[in-house]
Structure formats: C-alpha cells, structure tokens
KEKE-3310 file (N, C-alpha, C; in steps of 0.2 Angstrom, whole numbers, plus 5000, padded with zeros to 4 digits):
npx = (4894:4910:4926:4943:4949:4958:4963:4974:4984:5000:5002:5004:4998:4984:4977:4962:4949:4932:4916:4907:4896:4889:4894:4885:4878:4876:4866:4876:4884:4892:4888:4898:4903:4918:4931:4946:4960:4970:4985:4994:5007:5002:4996:5005:5011:5006:5012:5025:5044:5055:5064:5059:5054:5042:5033:5035:5025:5016:5011:5006:4996:4986:4981:4976:4965:4958:4957:4959:4950:4944:4942:4958:4966:4962:4963:4953:4944:4930:4912:4897:4886:4875:4868:4867:4854:4860:4870:4873:4882:4883:4878:4870:4879:4889:4907:4921:4931:4942:4943:4941:4931:4939:4953:4965:4962:4953:4945:4942:4948:4937:4921:4911:4913:4910:4909:4914:4904:4912:4925:4925:4925:4919:4928:4941:4941:4949:4960:4964:4953:4964:4974:4966:4964:4976:4979:4976:4978:4991:4994:4989:4996:5007:5004:5002:5013:5022:5011:5015:5027:5026:5028:5031:5031:5045:5053:5068:5067:5070:5067:5070:5069:5060:5056:5045:5029:5023:5034:5033:5022:5025:5034:5026:5016:5023:5028:5019:5016:5025:5037:5056:5061:5071:5076:5080:5086:5085:5097:5087:5076:5078:5073:5060:5059:5062:5050:5039:5042:5055:5065:5080:5089:5096:5105:5109:5118:5128:5132:5135:5125:5125:5134:5132:5132:5119:5108:5095:5079:5068:5067:5060:5061:5057:5061:5071:5085:5093:5103:5099:5108:5115:5106:5101:5113:5111:5102:5095:5098:5087:5079:5070:5067:5057:5054:5048:5039:5050:5058:5054:5049:5063:5064:5052:5058:5069:5064:5060:5072:5076:5077:5075:5069:5054:5038:5026:5012:5000:4989:4991:4987:4975:4971:4958:4954:4958:4956:4950:4958:4966:4961:4957:4971:4973:4963:4970:4979:4991:4995:4999:4997:5009:5006:5014:5011:4995:4986:4976:4964:4965:4976:4983:4990:5004:5004:5008:5019:5027:5027:5033:5047:5053:5058:5047:5041:5031:5016:5004:4992:4976:4964:4949:4941:4928:4923:4931)
npy = (5003:4996:5003:5006:5019:5036:5044:5052:5063:5058:5048:5033:5026:5030:5025:5018:5005:5008:5013:5018:5026:5020:5022:5031:5028:5033:5035:5032:5024:5008:4999:4991:4977:4976:4964:4965:4976:4986:4991:5006:5019:5030:5029:5026:5039:5045:5045:5042:5043:5028:5033:5041:5054:5064:5065:5078:5076:5070:5079:5086:5079:5075:5089:5091:5083:5080:5071:5066:5057:5050:5032:5026:5021:5015:5004:4991:4975:4967:4960:4966:4976:4983:4992:5007:5016:5018:5009:4995:4984:4976:4967:4964:4954:4951:4947:4959:4971:4987:5005:5018:5033:5048:5059:5056:5041:5035:5027:5014:5004:4998:4992:4992:5002:5013:5013:5021:5018:5018:5015:5002:4985:4967:4954:4944:4927:4920:4925:4929:4938:4946:4947:4955:4965:4972:4972:4986:5001:5001:4994:5000:5011:5005:4999:5010:5019:5007:5007:5023:5023:5014:5000:4986:4971:4960:4970:4975:4976:4986:4985:4993:4990:4980:4970:4978:4986:4993:4987:4976:4973:4981:4973:4960:4964:4969:4958:4951:4960:4953:4958:4956:4956:4963:4962:4972:4969:4969:4956:4947:4949:4942:4929:4930:4942:4934:4926:4932:4935:4939:4938:4940:4944:4957:4957:4970:4971:4964:4965:4977:4984:4993:4991:4980:4972:4973:4984:4993:4996:5002:5009:5006:5015:5013:5016:5027:5026:5025:5034:5045:5047:5037:5028:5033:5031:5016:5016:5010:5019:5024:5024:5024:5032:5030:5035:5035:5037:5039:5045:5054:5069:5074:5069:5076:5089:5087:5082:5089:5093:5083:5070:5056:5055:5050:5055:5050:5051:5045:5049:5060:5054:5043:5027:5021:5008:5001:4990:4983:4978:4973:4961:4953:4949:4941:4933:4925:4920:4927:4937:4937:4944:4948:4946:4953:4950:4946:4955:4955:4966:4968:4970:4983:4993:4985:4980:4994:4997:4988:4991:5004:5001:4990:4984:4980:4968:4968:4969:4975:4971:4970:4961:4964:4959:4961:4955:4945)
npz = (5090:5091:5090:5087:5093:5088:5101:5107:5101:5093:5100:5106:5116:5117:5108:5109:5112:5110:5112:5098:5086:5072:5057:5045:5028:5010:4996:4988:4993:5002:5016:5026:5038:5043:5041:5040:5041:5034:5040:5034:5029:5031:5042:5050:5051:5061:5073:5085:5078:5076:5082:5094:5092:5089:5073:5061:5051:5054:5064:5057:5047:5059:5059:5048:5046:5055:5064:5077:5090:5082:5069:5064:5048:5033:5021:5017:5020:5019:5023:5015:5023:5019:5009:4996:4986:4973:4970:4960:4958:4968:4982:4999:5009:5002:5001:4999:4995:5000:4998:5011:5012:5006:5005:5014:5019:5031:5046:5048:5056:5064:5069:5060:5042:5031:5010:4996:4981:4970:4976:4979:4977:4973:4982:4977:4976:4979:4988:5005:5016:5024:5015:5005:5008:5009:4996:4990:4992:4989:4980:4969:4967:4966:4952:4944:4944:4936:4923:4921:4918:4906:4905:4895:4887:4890:4893:4903:4920:4936:4953:4966:4983:4983:4993:5000:5006:4993:4984:4984:4974:4963:4956:4955:4948:4936:4932:4929:4916:4907:4909:4911:4929:4940:4956:4973:4988:5007:5014:5021:5015:5003:5000:4999:4990:4977:4978:4973:4962:4956:4943:4945:4961:4969:4983:4994:5004:5006:4990:4979:4970:4960:4952:4946:4928:4920:4911:4911:4906:4913:4930:4944:4958:4975:4989:4999:4999:4988:4979:4966:4956:4956:4950:4939:4931:4929:4918:4901:4888:4881:4895:4909:4925:4939:4952:4969:4985:4997:4987:4979:4980:4977:4964:4959:4956:4949:4937:4926:4920:4916:4904:4906:4920:4927:4935:4947:4956:4966:4973:4963:4953:4952:4948:4940:4938:4949:4958:4950:4940:4951:4957:4943:4940:4955:4952:4941:4948:4947:4957:4974:4988:4999:5020:5032:5046:5056:5065:5082:5088:5099:5102:5096:5096:5098:5084:5077:5085:5079:5065:5066:5071:5065:5049:5041:5031:5017:5021:5035:5045:5054:5062:5062:5074:5086:5094:5103)
capx = (4898:4916:4932:4949:4948:4965:4962:4979:4990:5005:5003:5002:4992:4980:4973:4958:4944:4927:4908:4907:4889:4891:4891:4879:4879:4874:4863:4881:4890:4889:4892:4903:4906:4925:4937:4953:4961:4978:4990:4998:5010:4995:4994:5012:5015:5002:5014:5033:5046:5059:5070:5055:5052:5034:5035:5030:5021:5010:5006:5001:4991:4981:4977:4971:4962:4953:4956:4957:4940:4940:4946:4962:4965:4959:4962:4948:4940:4925:4905:4893:4878:4870:4867:4864:4850:4863:4876:4870:4885:4884:4873:4870:4882:4896:4914:4922:4938:4940:4946:4937:4933:4942:4960:4968:4957:4951:4937:4943:4949:4931:4915:4908:4915:4907:4914:4911:4903:4919:4930:4926:4923:4921:4934:4945:4941:4958:4964:4959:4951:4969:4976:4962:4963:4983:4978:4973:4982:4999:4994:4986:5004:5013:5002:4999:5019:5021:5008:5017:5032:5025:5032:5030:5034:5052:5057:5073:5064:5074:5064:5074:5063:5057:5051:5040:5022:5022:5037:5030:5016:5029:5037:5021:5012:5026:5029:5013:5017:5030:5046:5061:5063:5078:5075:5087:5083:5092:5097:5082:5071:5080:5070:5054:5056:5062:5044:5035:5043:5060:5072:5086:5088:5103:5106:5114:5121:5132:5133:5136:5121:5127:5141:5132:5132:5113:5104:5087:5073:5063:5068:5056:5065:5051:5062:5074:5091:5098:5107:5095:5111:5116:5100:5100:5118:5111:5095:5097:5099:5080:5076:5065:5066:5052:5057:5042:5040:5055:5063:5046:5051:5069:5065:5049:5061:5074:5060:5058:5077:5080:5071:5075:5065:5046:5036:5021:5009:4994:4983:4987:4986:4974:4971:4951:4952:4964:4955:4947:4967:4969:4956:4961:4977:4973:4959:4973:4985:4997:4995:4999:5000:5013:5005:5019:5007:4989:4988:4971:4960:4967:4985:4982:4995:5009:5005:5009:5024:5031:5029:5037:5054:5056:5058:5041:5039:5023:5010:5002:4986:4973:4959:4944:4936:4930:4920:4937)
capy = (4999:4995:5004:5009:5029:5040:5049:5057:5066:5057:5042:5025:5023:5034:5020:5015:5004:5013:5012:5025:5028:5018:5027:5031:5027:5038:5030:5029:5021:5002:4999:4981:4975:4975:4959:4965:4983:4987:5000:5011:5024:5036:5027:5026:5046:5049:5043:5046:5038:5024:5037:5043:5060:5066:5068:5083:5075:5069:5083:5088:5078:5077:5094:5093:5077:5081:5063:5064:5055:5045:5028:5026:5013:5015:4999:4988:4971:4964:4958:4970:4977:4989:4995:5013:5013:5020:5004:4991:4979:4971:4966:4962:4947:4948:4950:4966:4975:4993:5009:5021:5039:5056:5060:5052:5038:5032:5022:5006:5001:4998:4986:4993:5007:5016:5012:5023:5014:5017:5010:4993:4977:4959:4950:4939:4922:4917:4928:4929:4945:4951:4948:4958:4974:4973:4974:4991:5006:5002:4990:5004:5016:5002:5000:5018:5018:5006:5012:5027:5020:5009:4995:4980:4964:4961:4976:4973:4983:4984:4987:4996:4990:4973:4967:4981:4987:4994:4986:4967:4974:4982:4967:4954:4967:4969:4950:4949:4962:4951:4961:4952:4959:4961:4968:4973:4970:4967:4949:4942:4949:4941:4924:4934:4945:4929:4922:4938:4935:4944:4933:4939:4949:4957:4959:4976:4971:4961:4966:4983:4982:4999:4986:4975:4974:4975:4992:4994:4998:5005:5008:5009:5018:5012:5019:5033:5025:5024:5039:5046:5049:5032:5026:5034:5026:5011:5013:5011:5027:5027:5020:5028:5030:5032:5038:5037:5036:5045:5050:5059:5076:5077:5068:5080:5095:5086:5078:5094:5093:5075:5066:5051:5054:5053:5056:5047:5050:5039:5055:5066:5053:5039:5022:5019:5001:4998:4987:4979:4976:4967:4955:4949:4946:4937:4927:4922:4917:4931:4942:4935:4949:4945:4950:4952:4949:4948:4955:4955:4971:4970:4974:4986:4996:4983:4980:5002:4999:4983:4995:5009:4999:4985:4983:4976:4962:4967:4973:4973:4970:4971:4958:4969:4956:4965:4949:4942)
capz = (5086:5093:5086:5089:5091:5090:5106:5110:5094:5094:5107:5105:5120:5114:5104:5112:5109:5114:5106:5095:5082:5066:5052:5040:5022:5007:4991:4984:4997:5004:5023:5026:5041:5043:5044:5041:5041:5033:5042:5030:5031:5033:5050:5054:5054:5065:5079:5084:5075:5080:5088:5099:5091:5085:5067:5057:5045:5059:5067:5050:5048:5064:5059:5041:5045:5062:5065:5084:5092:5075:5070:5058:5042:5026:5017:5022:5016:5024:5022:5013:5029:5019:4998:4991:4981:4967:4969:4957:4956:4975:4987:5006:5011:4997:5002:4995:4998:4996:5002:5013:5008:5008:5001:5018:5020:5038:5048:5045:5061:5067:5066:5052:5040:5022:5003:4989:4975:4966:4978:4982:4973:4974:4984:4974:4979:4979:4991:5012:5019:5023:5006:4999:5012:5008:4988:4987:4989:4989:4974:4965:4967:4958:4946:4942:4943:4930:4919:4918:4915:4900:4905:4890:4888:4887:4897:4910:4926:4942:4958:4972:4987:4982:4996:5005:5004:4987:4978:4982:4970:4959:4956:4953:4943:4932:4930:4924:4909:4904:4910:4917:4936:4945:4963:4977:4995:5010:5015:5026:5010:4997:4997:4997:4983:4972:4978:4971:4954:4953:4938:4950:4967:4974:4990:4994:5009:5002:4982:4976:4966:4956:4946:4941:4920:4916:4909:4913:4903:4921:4935:4951:4966:4980:4995:4997:5001:4984:4976:4960:4952:4953:4947:4932:4927:4927:4913:4894:4882:4882:4899:4911:4932:4942:4962:4974:4992:4998:4982:4976:4979:4973:4956:4956:4956:4943:4931:4921:4917:4914:4900:4910:4926:4928:4943:4949:4964:4967:4973:4960:4946:4951:4944:4944:4939:4952:4962:4946:4941:4956:4955:4936:4943:4957:4948:4937:4950:4946:4962:4980:4992:5007:5022:5037:5052:5056:5074:5085:5088:5108:5102:5089:5099:5098:5079:5077:5087:5073:5060:5068:5070:5059:5041:5036:5023:5015:5024:5043:5046:5060:5060:5067:5078:5093:5100:5105)
cpx = (4905:4919:4939:4951:4956:4962:4966:4983:4997:5005:5000:4996:4986:4976:4968:4952:4937:4921:4907:4899:4891:4891:4887:4881:4874:4870:4871:4886:4886:4892:4894:4905:4913:4929:4941:4955:4969:4981:4994:5003:5005:4995:4999:5013:5010:5006:5022:5037:5049:5064:5065:5052:5046:5036:5032:5027:5015:5006:5005:4995:4984:4978:4973:4965:4956:4953:4955:4952:4938:4943:4953:4961:4962:4959:4957:4947:4935:4917:4899:4885:4873:4872:4865:4860:4855:4868:4872:4874:4886:4878:4874:4873:4888:4903:4915:4928:4940:4946:4944:4938:4937:4952:4966:4963:4958:4944:4937:4944:4943:4926:4915:4910:4908:4913:4911:4910:4910:4925:4929:4922:4923:4927:4936:4944:4945:4960:4958:4956:4957:4974:4971:4964:4971:4983:4976:4977:4989:4998:4991:4993:5007:5011:5003:5008:5021:5017:5010:5022:5033:5028:5028:5033:5041:5055:5062:5070:5068:5069:5069:5069:5059:5051:5044:5032:5020:5030:5036:5025:5020:5029:5031:5018:5019:5029:5024:5012:5021:5038:5047:5062:5069:5076:5079:5082:5089:5091:5090:5074:5071:5076:5062:5053:5058:5055:5040:5037:5051:5065:5079:5085:5094:5102:5111:5117:5128:5137:5131:5131:5122:5132:5140:5129:5125:5111:5098:5082:5069:5067:5063:5059:5059:5053:5066:5081:5096:5099:5102:5099:5113:5112:5101:5106:5117:5103:5099:5097:5094:5076:5072:5064:5060:5053:5049:5043:5044:5059:5059:5050:5057:5068:5059:5051:5065:5069:5061:5067:5080:5074:5070:5071:5058:5043:5028:5018:5002:4989:4982:4984:4983:4971:4964:4950:4955:4961:4951:4953:4969:4965:4958:4966:4977:4969:4965:4980:4993:4998:4993:5000:5002:5010:5010:5018:5001:4989:4979:4969:4965:4975:4986:4990:5003:5012:5008:5017:5030:5031:5034:5045:5058:5054:5055:5041:5032:5020:5008:4995:4982:4967:4954:4937:4935:4926:4926:4940)
cpy = (4999:4999:5006:5015:5030:5046:5053:5058:5062:5051:5037:5022:5026:5031:5015:5011:5005:5011:5018:5023:5023:5020:5026:5032:5031:5032:5028:5025:5011:5003:4992:4983:4974:4967:4961:4973:4984:4993:5000:5015:5031:5035:5031:5032:5049:5050:5045:5041:5032:5029:5041:5049:5061:5068:5073:5082:5072:5071:5087:5085:5077:5082:5095:5086:5078:5073:5062:5065:5051:5038:5029:5021:5014:5011:4993:4982:4968:4961:4964:4969:4979:4992:5000:5010:5013:5015:4998:4983:4974:4971:4963:4953:4945:4952:4955:4967:4982:4999:5014:5028:5045:5052:5055:5049:5037:5029:5017:5002:5002:4991:4985:5001:5006:5014:5018:5018:5011:5016:5005:4989:4972:4957:4945:4932:4918:4919:4929:4936:4948:4953:4955:4966:4975:4976:4980:4997:5008:4997:4996:5009:5012:5001:5006:5019:5014:5007:5017:5027:5017:5003:4989:4975:4963:4966:4970:4980:4979:4990:4988:4995:4986:4971:4972:4980:4989:4990:4978:4967:4976:4975:4959:4958:4969:4963:4948:4951:4960:4953:4954:4957:4956:4966:4967:4975:4969:4958:4945:4945:4944:4935:4927:4938:4940:4926:4926:4938:4937:4937:4935:4946:4948:4961:4964:4977:4969:4961:4974:4982:4988:4995:4980:4977:4975:4981:4989:4997:5004:5003:5010:5009:5018:5015:5024:5033:5025:5030:5038:5046:5041:5026:5025:5032:5022:5010:5014:5019:5029:5026:5025:5025:5032:5032:5035:5035:5043:5049:5055:5065:5079:5074:5074:5088:5094:5083:5085:5096:5088:5071:5060:5049:5057:5053:5053:5048:5048:5046:5059:5061:5046:5033:5020:5013:4997:4990:4979:4975:4971:4961:4950:4946:4940:4930:4922:4918:4921:4937:4937:4940:4946:4949:4947:4947:4951:4950:4957:4962:4974:4972:4976:4993:4992:4982:4988:5002:4992:4987:4999:5006:4994:4986:4977:4972:4965:4971:4970:4975:4968:4967:4962:4963:4958:4959:4945:4945)
cpz = (5090:5088:5090:5087:5094:5094:5108:5103:5099:5099:5106:5111:5121:5110:5109:5110:5113:5108:5105:5089:5076:5062:5049:5034:5017:5003:4985:4986:4999:5011:5025:5035:5039:5045:5045:5037:5040:5037:5038:5033:5034:5040:5054:5057:5057:5075:5080:5079:5078:5085:5093:5100:5087:5078:5064:5053:5048:5061:5062:5048:5050:5061:5054:5043:5052:5063:5072:5086:5085:5075:5063:5054:5037:5022:5020:5018:5022:5021:5020:5019:5024:5012:4998:4986:4973:4964:4967:4955:4961:4978:4993:5006:5006:5000:4997:5001:4994:5000:5005:5009:5009:5003:5006:5021:5026:5040:5047:5049:5067:5064:5059:5050:5033:5018:5001:4986:4970:4968:4982:4977:4978:4976:4980:4977:4983:4984:5000:5014:5020:5019:5004:5003:5010:5000:4985:4986:4988:4981:4967:4963:4961:4953:4941:4939:4936:4922:4916:4915:4907:4899:4899:4892:4883:4889:4903:4915:4933:4948:4964:4980:4986:4985:5001:5002:4995:4982:4978:4976:4963:4954:4952:4947:4936:4928:4925:4917:4904:4905:4913:4923:4938:4951:4968:4983:4999:5012:5018:5021:5005:4996:4996:4991:4978:4971:4974:4963:4951:4950:4946:4955:4969:4981:4992:4999:5008:4993:4984:4969:4960:4950:4944:4933:4917:4915:4910:4909:4908:4925:4940:4955:4971:4986:4994:4999:4995:4979:4969:4955:4951:4950:4940:4929:4927:4922:4905:4893:4884:4888:4904:4920:4935:4951:4963:4980:4993:4995:4977:4976:4977:4966:4956:4954:4950:4938:4926:4918:4916:4912:4902:4916:4926:4934:4942:4956:4965:4968:4968:4952:4949:4946:4946:4943:4944:4957:4956:4942:4945:4956:4948:4937:4948:4953:4944:4939:4950:4951:4968:4985:5000:5013:5030:5044:5054:5066:5076:5085:5094:5107:5095:5091:5097:5090:5077:5078:5081:5070:5061:5070:5069:5052:5040:5031:5021:5018:5032:5041:5054:5059:5064:5070:5084:5097:5105:5112)
residu = (UNK:UNK:UNK:UNK:UNK:UNK:UNK:UNK:UNK:UNK:UNK:UNK:UNK:UNK:UNK:UNK:UNK:UNK:UNK:UNK:UNK:UNK:UNK:UNK:UNK:UNK:UNK:UNK:UNK:UNK:UNK:UNK:UNK:UNK:UNK:UNK:UNK:UNK:UNK:UNK:UNK:UNK:UNK:UNK:UNK:UNK:UNK:UNK:UNK:UNK:UNK:UNK:UNK:UNK:UNK:UNK:UNK:UNK:UNK:UNK:UNK:UNK:UNK:UNK:UNK:UNK:UNK:UNK:UNK:UNK:UNK:UNK:UNK:UNK:UNK:UNK:UNK:UNK:UNK:UNK:UNK:UNK:UNK:UNK:UNK:UNK:UNK:UNK:UNK:UNK:UNK:UNK:UNK:UNK:UNK:UNK:UNK:UNK:UNK:UNK:UNK:UNK:UNK:UNK:UNK:UNK:UNK:UNK:UNK:UNK:UNK:UNK:UNK:UNK:UNK:UNK:UNK:UNK:UNK:UNK:UNK:UNK:UNK:UNK:UNK:UNK:UNK:UNK:UNK:UNK:UNK:UNK:UNK:UNK:UNK:UNK:UNK:UNK:UNK:UNK:UNK:UNK:UNK:UNK:UNK:UNK:UNK:UNK:UNK:UNK:UNK:UNK:UNK:UNK:UNK:UNK:UNK:UNK:UNK:UNK:UNK:UNK:UNK:UNK:UNK:UNK:UNK:UNK:UNK:UNK:UNK:UNK:UNK:UNK:UNK:UNK:UNK:UNK:UNK:UNK:UNK:UNK:UNK:UNK:UNK:UNK:UNK:UNK:UNK:UNK:UNK:UNK:UNK:UNK:UNK:UNK:UNK:UNK:UNK:UNK:UNK:UNK:UNK:UNK:UNK:UNK:UNK:UNK:UNK:UNK:UNK:UNK:UNK:UNK:UNK:UNK:UNK:UNK:UNK:UNK:UNK:UNK:UNK:UNK:UNK:UNK:UNK:UNK:UNK:UNK:UNK:UNK:UNK:UNK:UNK:UNK:UNK:UNK:UNK:UNK:UNK:UNK:UNK:UNK:UNK:UNK:UNK:UNK:UNK:UNK:UNK:UNK:UNK:UNK:UNK:UNK:UNK:UNK:UNK:UNK:UNK:UNK:UNK:UNK:UNK:UNK:UNK:UNK:UNK:UNK:UNK:UNK:UNK:UNK:UNK:UNK:UNK:UNK:UNK:UNK:UNK:UNK:UNK:UNK:UNK:UNK:UNK:UNK:UNK:UNK:UNK:UNK:UNK:UNK:UNK:UNK:UNK:UNK:UNK:UNK:UNK:UNK:UNK:UNK:UNK:UNK:UNK:UNK:UNK:UNK:UNK:UNK:UNK:UNK:UNK:UNK:UNK:UNK:UNK:UNK:UNK:UNK:UNK:UNK)
# end
C-alpha cells in the first residue's frame, strides 16, 4: 500500500509518499481503507513551530513513539475491508470512523490502517468521511470535560476558545445538554461560534470578556491565552473551571488548593462511549463538525504548514486517495 511516511525528524520535506506493507489486523481489530485522516496536535508537534525552531515536545514524541519510518495521523474514517473474528458489530463494506491504537495514535495517513474494536463505530449517515474523522479525539476531550463539570440543562457555560478543534465540540455538546453557551474567540471566528450554537459570542479583540456582567456555572478554557485568575473571577459561587490544553499543567498544580478548579485529561479518563455519543448527536442533527480544509495526499506538506502557521477553524483533514 501507499502511505505518507515520516522519514526525517522535524522536517516537513521528510513527509514522503512511499510503498509500505499493509498492516496486519488481529482478531479484535478491523482493517479499513482510509478515506480521511485528521491532523491534530500529536502530529503537529513533530515539526518546527511557526518560529522555525523544532519543538521539544516534538523531539520527545519522536523518541517515545519511534515514529520515524511510519505514517502519522490517528483520527480516521473509511471502509471496512477485513473483520477480526471477535468483532461482531461490523462487517466488510461498512463505513466507519475511529482512532488508531496506542496512547499516541498514528498510522492513519495511509491507504489502509487498523482499528481496535472498542475504538471504531459505524459512521453517522449525515456526516462526510472528513467530518466523521474529525469527530473523534477532540470530541472525546470536549465530552469528558463537560461530564467532569457535570453540566446540566439551564447552566450558563463559557467556552474560551470556542472555534478551535476542541472548542467547537464543547459548544455543541453543551448546547445539546441544555446549557446556555457563551463563546470567546477572535473576530474572524465569531460567525463560526454562532453557527456552532453560542447564544452570545465575545470577540476578545474588541471587547474585554472579563468585564461582562454574567457569572457562569462552568467555564471551559480550551487554550492558554486567558489568565486562570481572571477566569475564576467570572464563576458563580459554586462554579467550576476546567482548563484543558495549554492551561492543563497550571490547573493541575492549583486544583488541590482551589475547589473551583477541576482538571480533565482524556488519556487519564477516556470516555469509552465517545463514538456512540458523537453518532447520537450527529443523528439528532446536534453535531456538525467544522472542517477548515481538506487537502489531497500530494499536498500533505502544505496541510502541515497551514496547521503550524494559522489559527485553524475547526479541523484539518487529508483525503487519503493515493490514486490521483
């Protein structure tokens, strides 16, 4: 089969289309022909950042995963081609979505990849392959954070970073839970945040979000540009702040000393029903993953460059058609 192989540490020119062996699937897995693969932060960290300097996290990830010589990408959607004997819910020909095996999933930027039976499900009929692939790991993170916060109908929820890969799902899931959602984002993303379901959107470039009068039951801070102290000041007396992403480490250190801070990490508390939850919302018309751009495999380098230099709206997807 053909695959986009990561051949040189930290070098985008080291992404090469090569012929490699088709992965073998075991009795608890399915082999799929990949139709779409999402690029996420696990993939970006292998390369230089926008300042041109290789990231320390990328170097560490390279060493831990031994990814050199293998395809990147772990969030996928495609067609089942082989079914293990212990897989009872799927059959050859089914359209599916899911996440490749491992703590740091990879192997998706290829014609074929394998998925464990607990991390694959039928693709929601109303979603494209690109949208379905995008509704996996980041959806799970958003779902877990909102469940940790025990969001309920009528709650006022603030989402700082409402238009990104995780933020768009926090908004949509919270809305489906019956919450009143306020989003914070930049000017170019206001319309998208409204489309995702925000009742109110604050453009932080023209308005100081800290000065609004509303106090919130739950605040989910998706990126690290807002100060934790400022966010705590916007909570109700019994409110909860859950910082994820860049805020997570700081929050982890402060949580034992502040009853209003809760932490959530998807690897530490996986949501086993996340694919089923995504399907349920999609089938009900309450989940519409926003894909910023779909790139062909021949432009994988450009896709990574875009991810590293732009404020991405939603997710970036590579269509894994190697025949063109």
